[in-house]
C-alpha positions, 0 to 999 in steps of 0.5 A, spaced: 151 851 577 147 846 572 142 842 575 145 835 572 152 837 576 148 839 582 145 832 582 152 828 581 154 832 587 148 830 591 149 823 589 157 823 591 155 826 597 150 821 599 156 816 597 161 819 602 156 820 607 154 812 606 162 810 607 163 815 613 157 813 617 154 806 615 148 807 619 146 815 618 139 813 621 142 811 627 145 818 628 138 821 626 135 816 632 139 820 637 136 826 635 128 824 636 124 825 642 118 821 643 113 823 648 106 820 650 101 825 653 097 823 659 091 820 655 096 815 651 097 819 644 104 819 642 108 824 639 115 824 635 119 830 634 125 831 630 129 838 630 132 839 623 134 847 621 135 846 614 129 851 612 124 855 616 119 849 615 116 843 618 112 837 616 107 834 620 104 827 620 098 825 624 096 818 623 090 814 626 091 806 627 084 805 623 083 802 616 079 798 611 081 792 615 078 795 621 071 795 618 065 791 619 061 786 614 056 790 610 060 797 611 066 796 607 069 803 605 067 806 611 074 808 613 075 811 606 069 815 607 071 818 614 077 820 611 073 824 606 068 827 611 074 829 616 075 835 610 068 838 611 070 842 617 068 842 624 062 846 628 067 852 628 071 851 621 066 851 615 060 854 617 057 861 617 051 859 623 052 852 626 046 853 630 042 854 624 046 849 620 045 843 625 038 843 624 038 842 617 044 837 617 039 833 622 033 833 617 038 832 611 040 825 614 033 823 616 031 824 609 037 821 606 036 815 610 029 814 608 031 815 601 036 809 602 031 805 605 026 805 600 031 804 594 034 798 598 027 795 596 029 794 589 024 792 585 018 793 590 020 800 592 015 805 591 018 810 585 013 816 587 016 816 594 023 815 592 022 821 587 018 825 593 024 824 598 029 825 592 026 832 591 026 834 599 033 832 599 035 836 594 031 842 597 034 841 604 041 840 600 040 847 597 038 850 603 044 848 607 049 851 602 047 858 605 051 856 611 057 852 609 063 855 607 066 849 602 074 847 603 075 851 609 081 847 612 084 847 605 084 855 605 086 856 612 092 851 610 094 854 603 093 862 606 098 860 611 103 857 606 101 850 607 104 845 601 104 838 600 097 837 604 093 831 603 090 825 606 090 817 605 087 811 607 090 804 607 088 797 609 092 799 616 092 806 617 089 813 616 094 819 615 093 827 614 099 830 612 102 837 611 108 842 611 108 849 613 112 855 615 115 853 622 111 858 626 104 855 624 105 849 628 099 852 633 095 853 627 096 846 625 094 843 632 088 848 632 085 845 626 087 837 627 085 837 634 078 840 632 076 836 626 078 830 631 074 832 636 068 836 633 068 833 625 061 835 622 059 831 616 057 836 611 055 834 604 055 827 606 050 824 600 054 828 595 060 826 597 058 819 597 056 819 590 063 822 589 066 816 592 062 811 588 064 815 581 071 814 584 070 807 584 067 806 578 073 810 574 078 806 579 075 799 578 069 798 574 072 802 568 080 800 569 083 794 567 088 795 573 083 796 578 079 790 576 085 785 575 087 787 582 081 787 586 080 780 583 087 778 585 086 780 592 079 777 592 082 770 590 088 771 595 084 772 601 078 768 603 077 770 610 082 776 612 079 783 610 085 784 606 081 781 601 076 787 601 078 794 597 079 800 601 074 804 597 069 799 599 064 794 595 059 797 591 053 794 594 056 797 601 058 804 599 051 805 595 048 805 602 053 806 607 050 811 612 053 817 617 051 812 623 057 807 620 062 813 619 060 816 626 061 809 629 068 808 626 070 815 628 068 813 635 071 806 636 078 808 633 080 815 633 082 814 640 089 818 643 092 811 644 091 810 636 094 816 634 101 818 633 103 825 631 110 826 628 113 833 627 120 834 623 123 841 621 125 847 624 122 846 631 123 847 639 121 841 642 119 843 648 115 849 645 112 844 640 110 839 645 107 844 649 102 846 643 100 839 642 099 837 649 094 844 649 090 842 643 090 834 644 091 833 651 084 834 653 081 828 648 078 823 653 083 816 653 077 812 651 077 804 651 081 801 646 078 794 644 082 788 642 083 787 635 078 781 633 080 780 625 080 773 623 087 770 621 087 768 613 088 760 614 094 757 610 093 756 603 092 749 601 093 750 593 094 754 587 088 759 586 087 762 579 082 768 577 081 771 570 078 777 568 076 779 561 076 786 559 077 790 553 084 792 554 092 790 554 093 783 557 096 783 564 097 779 570 099 779 578 102 773 581 102 773 589 105 769 595 103 769 602 109 771 607 110 774 614 110 781 615 115 786 619 118 785 623 119 778 622 126 776 619 123 774 612 120 780 611 127 783 610 129 777 606 123 779 601 125 786 601 132 784 598 129 779 593 124 784 591 131 788 589 134 783 586 128 781 581 126 788 579 130 794 581 133 797 575 134 795 568 140 790 570 135 786 575 133 779 574 126 779 571 127 786 567 133 784 564 131 777 562 124 778 560 123 785 558 130 786 555 133 779 552 127 775 551 122 781 550 116 778 552 114 783 557 112 790 556 113 791 564 114 788 570 115 790 577 115 786 584 113 789 591 114 786 598 108 787 603 102 787 598 097 790 600 099 792 607 103 790 613 099 790 620 098 783 618 101 777 614 101 779 607 104 778 599 110 778 595 107 780 588 109 780 581 106 785 576 107 784 569 104 785 562 106 781 556 109 784 550 104 783 544 104 778 541 106 774 547 101 772 552 100 772 559 101 764 559 108 765 556 109 771 561 107 767 567 111 761 565 118 765 564 116 769 571 115 762 574 122 759 571 126 765 574 123 764 581 125 757 580 132 759 579 132 763 586 129 756 589 134 752 586 141 756 586 144 760 591 144 768 589 151 770 588 155 774 593 156 779 588 149 780 586 147 780 593 152 785 595 149 790 589 142 789 591 144 791 599 147 797 596 141 799 592 137 798 598 142 802 602 142 808 598 134 808 597 134 808 604 139 814 605 135 818 600 129 817 603 132 820 610 133 827 606 126 830 606 122 832 612 116 830 610 119 823 608 122 822 615 115 824 618 112 819 614 117 814 616 117 815 623 110 815 624 108 809 620 113 805 624 111 807 631 104 806 629 104 800 626 110 796 630 110 800 636 117 802 635 119 808 630 126 805 631 125 800 626 127 805 621 134 805 624 135 798 625 133 797 618 140 797 614 144 793 619 138 788 618 139 788 611 146 787 611 145 781 615 141 777 610 145 771 607 144 768 600 142 762 604 136 766 607 134 768 600 134 761 598 130 758 604 125 763 604 124 762 596 123 754 598 118 755 603 114 761 601 115 761 593 111 754 592 105 753 587 100 751 593 102 758 596 101 762 590 095 766 587 095 768 580 090 773 576 090 774 569 087 780 565 086 777 558 083 782 552 075 781 551 074 777 544 067 777 541 062 772 545 067 772 551 064 774 558 066 780 562 069 777 568 071 770 570 073 767 577 074 760 577 
């Protein structure tokens, strides 16, 4: 059968499913089993017999928002370090290797301390320490087996294996043959309990280079960092996940161990297993490998709230690149009712060619090359932003595009959204959500995310009914309350011209 015909049939089946079952998520919810181990670790399991595979997500409630001042980037560095193996994975002789690792850390810290002296540093001492560090690192390679975790997963049929660090959460995920769950439990519990931070200084340099490419050398990265820095003056959402360069350059293994000990506790962990499983057997395996992890003491979160914004904030970045801009507004996060409203508004404004901003600014006026709207920037554990990302089409300017975007937002404030347009947006959201429930990996991601973030995975099954309840009046009320000049942050990137500075942040 041609692929095109298969796609059409798939879409038709989705529509039939949608009409026959107003909330297919509710049916899935009845099949989900939630268990909590004695140490507080939460497990979500869903049996689906579509194929002899299983998708596994393990999420930790730790992210960039949990870092202390001067150690930004620590959560992201920890994610990298957790791929370096354990005392039994990735080593040829851990007893001998451990002695070398202690020497490497001692010399590396001495080198950092000397370099931190900047102009008063002893260059001879720096050279000596650098040479000593390199010699120790070269010797260490005799004992280290690189990428051992990756190899174990790949050789056992693993796919879609990766990890991510966000402002709120760190995640490790993989899909495996259904008979490899115990292998997964063995690997993940071992790197949780016994991680070994090999190649620390080498990996730190890799992350610094990653930052240079994603931020310093990237117009989008520069603009986004300037925007977040302006939008948040107190709350750590304003800090980049990858870390500030001054912190990342000298971040220590001690800082990484501290965040590991403080946050990677059973009470901060949710595991989701979706696929061809037997739930009692799966729970037994997880309890065998994770159940003996000490509960630990979960400390109350002491993250300062962002004060209400008292006036418009602006930031300008000058860069040798095509102009672009970001406009953002502070708003509540899930499960507040306004968050559902802004999901609908996001769809009305930028989902598809017939959406308001795309059809008018890209197709009709042709003053924008691209435009997109995102609710919930940068994360969702704390109040966040409703943000518009846009690029003007040459020869139009960011000022022209800003004016046009604000006019469209003003229309939302002043005129109720017609019921036909509102119904269309709701249907788009429903169809997108139904599609997301088709994949085991997506389901494992959704379930573990809501359970860890909101304390209840059932948010996913209540989502569509709540979207259905959103009214035109709620949209207008939210726009009037939050889409105001005083609650607005605008960051623009304009092309570098002769004589201009590299960056301006008034």
